[in-house]
C-alpha positions in Angstrom: 252.9 -108.9 142.3 253.3 -111.0 139.2 253.2 -114.7 139.8 255.7 -115.3 137.0 258.7 -113.8 138.9 259.8 -115.3 142.2 262.5 -113.8 144.3 263.7 -116.5 146.7 264.5 -114.4 149.8 261.2 -112.5 149.6 259.3 -115.6 148.8 260.6 -117.5 151.8 259.9 -114.6 154.1 256.3 -114.7 152.9 256.2 -118.5 153.2 257.4 -118.3 156.8 254.8 -115.6 157.6 252.1 -117.8 155.9 253.1 -120.8 157.9 253.0 -118.8 161.1 249.5 -117.5 160.3 248.2 -121.0 159.4 249.6 -122.4 162.7 247.9 -119.5 164.6 244.6 -120.1 162.8 244.8 -123.8 163.7 245.4 -122.9 167.3 242.7 -120.2 167.5 239.9 -121.6 165.4 240.1 -125.3 164.6 237.6 -127.4 166.5 236.6 -124.3 168.5 233.0 -124.2 169.9 232.8 -120.4 169.5 234.8 -117.6 168.1 235.5 -114.5 170.2 238.4 -112.0 170.5 240.6 -114.6 168.8 239.2 -113.5 165.5 240.3 -109.9 166.1 243.8 -111.1 167.3 244.2 -113.1 164.1 243.1 -110.2 162.0 245.7 -107.9 163.6 248.4 -110.5 163.0 247.3 -110.9 159.4 247.5 -107.1 158.9 251.0 -107.0 160.4 252.1 -109.9 158.2 250.8 -108.2 155.1 252.7 -105.0 155.9 255.9 -107.0 156.5 255.4 -109.0 153.3 254.6 -106.0 151.2 256.5 -102.9 152.6 255.3 -100.8 149.7 251.9 -100.7 151.4 253.2 -98.3 154.0 254.6 -96.0 151.3 251.5 -95.8 149.2 248.8 -93.3 150.4 245.9 -95.5 149.3 247.6 -98.6 150.8 248.2 -96.9 154.2 244.5 -95.7 154.3 243.2 -99.2 153.4 245.6 -100.8 156.0 244.3 -98.4 158.7 240.7 -99.4 157.8 241.8 -103.1 158.0 243.2 -102.5 161.5 240.1 -100.6 162.5 237.8 -103.5 161.5 240.2 -105.9 163.2 239.7 -103.9 166.4 235.9 -104.2 165.8 236.3 -108.0 165.6 238.5 -107.8 168.7 235.6 -106.2 170.6 232.8 -108.3 169.1 233.3 -110.7 166.1 230.8 -110.3 163.3 230.5 -111.6 159.8 230.1 -108.1 158.4 233.1 -106.8 160.3 235.2 -109.7 159.1 234.2 -109.2 155.4 235.0 -105.5 155.6 238.4 -106.4 157.2 239.2 -108.8 154.3 238.1 -106.2 151.7 240.2 -103.5 153.3 243.3 -105.7 153.6 242.9 -106.9 149.9 242.7 -103.3 148.7 245.8 -102.4 150.9 248.1 -105.1 149.3 246.9 -104.2 145.8 247.2 -100.5 146.2 251.0 -100.1 145.6 250.6 -101.2 141.9 247.3 -99.4 141.2 246.7 -95.9 140.1 246.4 -93.0 142.5 242.7 -92.2 141.7 240.7 -95.3 140.6 237.0 -95.8 141.0 235.2 -98.5 142.9 234.4 -100.4 139.7 238.1 -101.0 138.9 238.8 -102.0 142.5 235.9 -104.4 142.4 237.5 -106.1 139.4 240.9 -106.3 141.1 239.5 -107.7 144.4 237.4 -110.3 142.6 240.3 -111.4 140.4 242.5 -111.7 143.5 240.0 -113.9 145.2 239.5 -116.2 142.2 243.1 -116.6 141.2 244.2 -116.8 144.8 242.4 -120.2 145.0 245.2 -121.8 143.0 248.0 -119.4 144.1 250.0 -121.8 146.4 250.1 -124.6 143.8 251.1 -122.2 141.0 253.9 -120.7 143.0 255.3 -124.0 144.2 255.1 -125.4 140.7 257.1 -122.4 139.3 259.5 -122.7 142.2 260.2 -126.3 141.5 260.6 -125.8 137.7 264.1 -126.2 136.3 265.9 -123.0 135.5 268.6 -122.3 132.9 272.2 -121.7 133.8 271.8 -123.5 137.2 273.6 -126.8 137.7 272.5 -127.7 141.2 268.9 -127.5 142.2 268.2 -124.6 144.5 266.5 -124.6 147.9 263.2 -123.7 146.4 263.3 -126.5 143.9 264.2 -129.0 146.7 261.3 -127.8 148.9 258.8 -127.8 146.0 259.9 -131.4 145.0 259.5 -132.5 148.6 255.8 -131.4 148.9 254.3 -134.3 147.0 256.2 -137.1 148.7 255.7 -135.6 152.2 252.0 -135.0 151.6 251.5 -138.4 150.0 253.5 -140.2 152.7 251.5 -138.5 155.5 248.3 -139.5 153.8 249.2 -143.1 153.5 250.6 -143.2 157.0 247.3 -141.9 158.3 245.3 -144.5 156.3 247.5 -147.3 157.6 247.0 -145.9 161.1 243.3 -146.1 160.7 243.4 -149.6 159.3 246.1 -151.1 161.6 245.8 -150.6 165.4 249.5 -151.4 165.8 250.6 -148.5 163.6 248.0 -146.3 165.3 249.6 -147.1 168.7 253.1 -146.3 167.4 252.2 -142.8 166.1 252.1 -141.1 169.5 255.4 -142.8 170.5 257.1 -141.5 167.4 256.0 -138.0 168.4 253.8 -137.5 165.3 250.7 -135.4 165.8 247.3 -137.0 165.2 246.0 -135.4 162.0 242.4 -135.7 161.0 241.1 -135.2 157.5 239.1 -132.2 158.7 242.3 -130.6 159.9 243.9 -131.1 156.5 241.0 -129.3 154.9 241.2 -126.5 157.4 245.0 -126.1 156.8 244.4 -126.0 153.0 241.7 -123.3 153.3 243.7 -121.2 155.7 246.8 -121.5 153.4 244.9 -120.4 150.4 243.3 -117.4 152.2 246.6 -116.3 153.8 248.7 -116.8 150.7 246.3 -114.8 148.6 247.0 -111.7 150.7 250.7 -112.2 151.1 251.2 -112.8 147.3 248.2 -111.1 145.6 247.4 -111.5 142.0 247.3 -108.1 140.4 245.0 -107.2 137.4 247.0 -104.8 135.3 244.3 -103.4 133.1 240.8 -103.5 134.5 237.9 -102.4 132.4 236.7 -98.8 132.8 233.1 -97.9 133.3 231.5 -97.4 129.9 230.4 -93.7 129.7 227.7 -93.9 127.1 227.1 -90.7 125.2 224.0 -89.6 123.4 220.5 -91.1 123.4 219.9 -94.8 123.6 219.1 -96.0 120.0 216.3 -98.4 120.3 213.0 -98.8 118.3 210.3 -96.7 119.9 212.7 -94.8 122.2 212.6 -91.2 121.2 212.5 -87.9 123.0 208.7 -87.8 122.5 208.2 -91.3 124.0 210.4 -90.6 126.9 208.6 -87.3 127.6 205.2 -89.1 127.5 206.5 -91.9 129.7 207.6 -89.4 132.3 204.2 -87.7 132.2 202.4 -91.0 132.7 204.8 -92.1 135.4 204.4 -88.9 137.3 200.6 -89.2 137.2 200.7 -92.8 138.5 203.1 -91.9 141.2 201.0 -88.9 142.2 198.0 -91.3 142.6 200.0 -93.7 144.8 201.5 -90.9 146.9 198.1 -89.2 147.2 196.6 -92.4 148.7 199.6 -92.7 151.1 199.1 -89.2 152.2 195.4 -89.7 152.8 195.6 -93.1 154.6 199.1 -93.4 155.9 200.4 -90.0 156.8 197.1 -88.4 157.9 195.7 -91.6 159.5 192.3 -91.5 157.7 190.0 -94.4 158.0 190.8 -97.3 155.6 188.2 -99.3 153.6 186.2 -101.7 155.7 188.0 -104.9 156.6 191.5 -103.5 156.2 193.8 -102.5 159.1 196.6 -100.0 159.0 199.1 -102.8 159.7 197.8 -104.7 156.7 197.9 -101.6 154.5 201.5 -100.9 155.7 202.8 -104.4 155.2 201.3 -105.2 151.8 203.0 -102.3 150.1 206.4 -102.1 151.8 208.7 -104.2 149.5 206.9 -103.8 146.2 207.2 -100.0 146.5 210.9 -100.2 147.1 211.2 -102.3 144.0 209.2 -99.7 142.1 211.6 -97.0 143.2 214.5 -99.1 142.0 212.9 -99.5 138.6 212.4 -95.7 138.4 216.1 -95.2 139.1 217.1 -97.7 136.5 214.8 -96.0 133.9 216.6 -92.7 134.5 220.1 -94.3 134.3 219.3 -96.1 131.0 217.2 -93.7 129.0 218.4 -90.3 130.4 222.2 -90.1 130.1 223.9 -86.9 131.2 224.7 -84.7 128.2 222.3 -86.5 125.8 219.9 -84.5 123.7 216.9 -85.9 125.5 218.3 -85.2 128.9 219.1 -81.6 127.9 215.4 -80.7 127.1 214.1 -78.4 129.8 210.7 -80.2 130.0 212.3 -83.6 130.5 214.6 -82.3 133.2 211.7 -80.8 135.1 209.7 -84.1 134.7 212.7 -86.1 135.9 213.2 -84.0 139.0 209.5 -84.2 139.8 209.6 -87.9 139.4 212.7 -88.3 141.6 211.0 -86.2 144.2 207.9 -88.4 144.0 210.1 -91.5 144.3 211.7 -90.0 147.5 208.2 -89.5 148.9 207.4 -93.0 147.9 210.4 -94.4 149.8 209.5 -92.2 152.8 206.0 -93.7 152.8 207.5 -97.2 152.6 209.6 -96.4 155.6 206.5 -95.1 157.4 204.7 -98.3 156.4 207.4 -100.5 157.9 207.4 -98.4 161.1 203.6 -98.8 161.4 204.0 -102.5 161.0 206.6 -102.6 163.7 204.3 -100.7 166.0 201.5 -103.2 165.4 203.7 -106.3 165.8 207.4 -106.0 166.8 210.9 -105.1 165.7 213.2 -107.7 164.3 216.7 -107.6 162.9 215.4 -108.2 159.4 213.1 -105.2 159.7 215.9 -103.0 160.8 217.9 -104.2 157.8 215.0 -103.4 155.6 214.8 -99.9 156.9 218.5 -99.4 156.3 218.1 -100.7 152.8 215.2 -98.3 152.1 217.4 -95.5 153.3 220.1 -96.6 150.9 217.5 -96.6 148.1 216.5 -93.1 148.9 220.2 -92.0 148.9 220.7 -93.7 145.5 217.7 -92.0 144.0 218.9 -88.6 145.2 222.3 -89.3 143.7 220.8 -90.3 140.4 218.9 -87.1 140.2 222.0 -85.0 141.2 224.0 -86.8 138.6 221.6 -85.8 135.9 221.3 -82.2 137.0 225.1 -81.7 137.5 226.3 -83.9 134.6 228.3 -86.2 136.9 230.0 -89.3 135.4 229.0 -92.9 136.0 232.2 -93.5 138.0 231.1 -90.7 140.4 227.7 -92.3 140.8 229.3 -95.7 141.6 231.8 -94.3 144.0 229.1 -92.3 145.9 226.8 -95.3 146.2 229.6 -97.6 147.3 230.6 -95.0 149.9 227.1 -94.9 151.3 226.7 -98.7 151.4 230.2 -99.0 153.0 229.2 -96.5 155.7 226.0 -98.4 156.5 227.8 -101.8 156.7 230.5 -100.3 158.9 227.8 -99.0 161.2 226.2 -102.5 161.3 229.5 -104.1 162.2 229.8 -101.9 165.3 226.1 -101.8 166.5 224.4 -105.1 167.5 221.1 -104.8 165.6 219.7 -107.8 167.5 220.3 -106.1 170.8 218.6 -103.0 169.4 215.5 -105.0 168.4 215.4 -106.8 171.7 215.6 -103.5 173.7 212.9 -101.9 171.6 210.5 -104.9 172.0 211.0 -105.0 175.8 210.6 -101.2 176.1 207.3 -101.1 174.1 205.9 -104.5 175.2 202.2 -104.3 176.3 202.9 -106.4 179.4 205.6 -103.9 180.5 203.3 -100.9 180.2 204.2 -100.0 176.7 201.8 -99.4 173.7 203.3 -102.0 171.4 202.4 -105.6 170.7 202.5 -108.4 173.3 206.0 -109.5 174.0 207.3 -112.4 171.9 209.6 -114.2 174.4 210.4 -116.9 171.8 211.9 -114.3 169.5 214.0 -113.0 172.3 215.2 -116.5 172.9 216.1 -117.0 169.3 218.1 -113.7 169.4 220.4 -115.3 171.9 222.8 -113.4 174.1 222.0 -110.1 172.5 218.7 -110.1 174.4 220.0 -111.0 177.8 220.4 -107.5 179.2 216.9 -106.6 178.0 215.4 -109.7 179.6 217.2 -109.1 182.9 215.9 -105.5 182.9 212.4 -106.8 182.2 212.5 -109.1 185.2 212.8 -106.1 187.5 209.5 -104.7 186.3 206.0 -105.8 187.6 204.9 -108.6 185.3 202.3 -111.3 185.3 203.5 -114.5 187.1 203.4 -116.6 183.9 205.4 -114.1 181.9 207.9 -113.6 184.7 208.7 -117.3 184.9 209.0 -117.6 181.1 211.4 -114.5 180.9 213.4 -115.9 183.8 213.7 -119.3 182.2 214.9 -117.9 178.9 217.3 -115.5 180.7 218.9 -118.2 182.9 219.5 -120.6 180.0 221.0 -117.8 177.9 223.1 -116.6 180.8 224.5 -120.1 181.3 225.4 -120.5 177.6 227.1 -117.1 177.6 229.1 -118.0 180.8 230.3 -121.2 179.2 231.4 -119.4 176.1 233.2 -116.7 178.1 235.0 -119.5 180.1 236.6 -120.7 176.8 239.6 -118.5 176.0 238.9 -118.9 172.3 235.3 -117.8 172.6 235.9 -115.0 175.1 235.0 -111.4 173.9 235.1 -107.9 175.4 231.4 -107.3 174.7 230.5 -110.7 176.0 232.3 -110.0 179.3 230.5 -106.7 179.7 227.2 -108.2 178.8 227.6 -111.1 181.3 228.7 -108.7 184.1 225.6 -106.5 183.5 223.2 -109.4 183.5 224.7 -110.8 186.7 224.3 -107.4 188.3 220.7 -107.1 187.3 219.8 -110.6 188.3 221.6 -110.5 191.6 218.4 -110.4 193.7 216.4 -112.8 191.6 215.7 -116.2 193.1 216.8 -118.9 190.6 214.3 -121.4 189.4 214.3 -124.6 191.5 216.2 -127.6 190.0 214.2 -129.8 187.8 211.8 -127.0 186.9 212.2 -125.5 183.4 210.2 -122.7 181.9 210.5 -122.2 178.1 209.6 -119.2 176.0 206.0 -120.6 175.6 205.5 -121.9 179.1 206.5 -124.7 181.3 208.5 -127.4 179.5 206.3 -130.5 179.0 209.3 -132.8 179.9 209.4 -131.5 183.5 205.8 -130.4 183.9 203.9 -131.4 186.9 202.3 -134.8 186.5 198.6 -134.7 185.7 196.2 -135.4 188.4 195.2 -139.1 188.7 191.8 -140.0 187.2 188.9 -140.3 189.5 188.5 -143.8 190.9 185.9 -146.0 189.2 182.7 -146.6 191.1 182.7 -149.9 193.0 180.8 -152.7 191.5 177.9 -154.1 193.6 178.9 -157.2 195.6 177.2 -160.5 195.0 174.6 -161.6 197.6 175.9 -163.8 200.3 173.0 -166.3 200.1 172.8 -168.7 197.2 170.1 -168.1 194.7 167.0 -170.3 195.1 167.1 -173.5 193.1 164.4 -173.9 190.5 161.7 -176.4 191.3 161.7 -179.7 189.5 
């Protein structure tokens, strides 16, 4: 909706909804020790307010679909709040309120521009609207309700600010404030209200970009010195030869398990090449996008098309080898959340390379390529918002730990402690297995501290969550027969805590000195 036109009835409905949402945010989140199901409840309320403030969302097909996705991600945050789920919820809700004024079939590039503009211009949205609301209008003798409210913002805000400062400086005024029924307002709360107001108002009154830029569909070959069909053909021949060398070495040492040169382990071979090879595949895809445009004379040559498809196939093999390298490194050491994210990223790179090759063969547009990649990335992010990757890593490490009978690396209990509550169920299951005494005590100490923190968070209504409740119930069930550690004894992830460790044995007593003779020494003769 254009910010230049304000319709008072609609405006005040949105203002009332925004005020209600800010009050709800203050109650749910301000000064909270943890965030739980409250985040999902606020997301559902925000979605309902957006639908009430912009009824056209429910009449637009794209708006309805985006609003359904926003409600779905709100439900995800209702079950377990996550940063990824919250970002996807905000993106879906932003698309929903912008959809009624957008075209029926727009690509992801145009939507990206609209969402970014909405976020940037929304930072000053409340101030701009109140300034326009308070501006004098022609053919109106008496000031309207909007002008009165806008003109009252500055004196009220300034008066509250000075009243708070005087209350800090004068204990008499500070003692009178509660008697007057005025709430105690800290500066941090003012900042929180301002941030919540900006975010809520940006959705209820979005700033619409009328004419976003389209994706530039370049036609013909790229005109650069030295870039000719012959140079591109020779480049593809050289690149295929080099990639064949690298892939041949991977097949020999990585896929077949042949002996490596002396002094190098398979884990070192796998780890050294994982990320540089992904970067190499990205460069290959960029080369195809820049120098081989669909429909260009160079891309239409049969030899070039065969070389490109061979190169794309080699890049896919390269990415597969990189994934295998990472899995080999995980087998040698352990699985972490970052390594799971790296594997997902490698899968997205492989999908992107396949889409680049398909675009060249089928003559697809750049918009099609962008939409397909965005859809793949959105699917992976949506999956990550539902699945707890930290819990997956913890379960894998416990299941493959060498101390628990697995063939993996020794268990890193300190990593499981850093993971937090996501590792509690795996730690409780590990306690039920036969373990060395030292490891059992370390696992039990980490599990008991994590269980206590989770129970405290679940006791707070603002930090309570459905997944936390199920996780706590499962841990209590698994640990029902375990004898708690005695009070005053604390076992950390690396061993017994030095602060409560048993006192060292006293040093051995010093040998007794020989006693002096009872008889006096003989006096020298004179």
